[in-house]
N, C-alpha and C positions, 0 to 999 in steps of 0.2 A: 452396445452401443455404451460409452463411458460417460458419466455424469461429473460436469465440474460442479463444485459448491462454496460456497464460504462457510466455514465451520466453526461454530465458539471452542476457543481453547478452554480445555477443562484439567481437572487432578488425573485424569487418566492419561492425557497425551501431550502437556505440557513439556516432556524432554524431548520430544521427537527431533531428532537431528537434521537440520536444515543447514545448505551451506549455497553461496555461491562460487563462482571461479576465484582463483587466486586474484585475478587482475581486479576484480570487483569487490574485493574485500573492503577496500577503502571508501566506497559509495553507500556499504549497506551496514547496519548492525547487526551484530548476531541476535540470536532468538532471545537469550536471558536478557538482554539489554532492553530488546522490543518488549518482553513482558514488565519489565521494571518500569519501563516508559509509563506505560498503559498504565499500570499500578499507580505512579505516582500522579498520573494525569486523571484519574477516576474521577475527580468532581469535575471534569468538563467533558463528562460522558464518552471516556474514550474506550475502546474496544479492538482488541486483538482477536483476530482469525486466523484459521488454517486455509490455505487454498487448497482445497480435498478434490482429488480425481478418484473416483469412487470411496474408497474408504483408506484412499492414502494420501497423505497431507505431501503435497508439493510445492508449497510455498509459504508465505504469511505476508500479513500487513495488518496495520495499525491506523488508527484514526482517533480524532477526540473532534469537540467542537471548539470553535474560536468565537466566543460571545464579540469580543470587540471587533473583528472582522466580519460578524454574523455569516460565518461559513464553517464548512467542515473542513479540516485539514488531514489529510492524507500523509501522515508522518512517515510510516513506514511501508513498502510493497516490495517485494520480491519472489522469483521462482527459483526452486534449487536446481543449481548446474545440471541434474540429472534430467531435467525436465524442461530447460530453455530451448527456445528455437520451434517450437512446437505451437505457438498461437496461444498458450494456456495464460500469457499475463493479459493478451488483449481480451479475451474472453472473461477472466478473474475481475478485471477490471470494469467491465459492462456488467458485470454481476452487483460489485458494488455501488455503482452509479444507479443502478436501477433500487439498491437497498437505499440509498440518500433519497432518492425520488419518492419513494414509498414513506419512508420519514417524514419528509416535509417540513422539517426544520427550518433548512437554511436554502437558498436557490443556487448557492454556488460552492465550488469546492477548489482548495488550493494546495498546491502540493510544491515541493522545491526540489531539485536534483542537483549535484555535485557536478560543478565545470568540469567538462571532459567525460563523461558519463553520456556518451553519444546514442547506446542503445536505448538507456530509459529516456532520453530527450524525445528519440524516433517514436518510443511506444505511447507518451504522453502527446505527443502532436497527432499522432493516429486516432487517440480516443477523444480527442477535442480541444484537449488543454491549449493553450494561450499564452505566451511569454508575457509578463506583466512590463517588463524593462528593470525590475528591480533585483537585486541581488545580494544578498544578505550574508556575510563569511563566507563568500565562496559560492555559496547555493544560488542557484538561478529560480525564480518564483513563476510559477505558473499558474494558471487560472481557468475553471471552466463554469460556465454559467449552466444551472440544470435545466 
């Protein structure tokens, strides 16, 4: 039985090549940009993690605290194109939400997706996120109460 986990990115595997399909590339930052963003937001407790199946990274996510909004912000989330469509996105999101609940600093999570990214919207809705009615520079904002 395979095990899905969220794994801190360290010096041993930060160069892992992960990517989405060509038609998804304008919706998701590449891994180097995600790591740079996590570093830039380190004062907001930013965290970049691999989504790992056994010992194989199959995706990546990044989140940080947003003091003003009193919430976690899921800034990036993707499953590599080779692993999409197998339920790993939903399962990884459940692991992340459990981690937020254990941390307990905030009682909500905000995220946004680019207008037109229907698969992302469907995944987030399946996980319980709801639309806030806000759109910021073409990005639709969703929220989940923990």
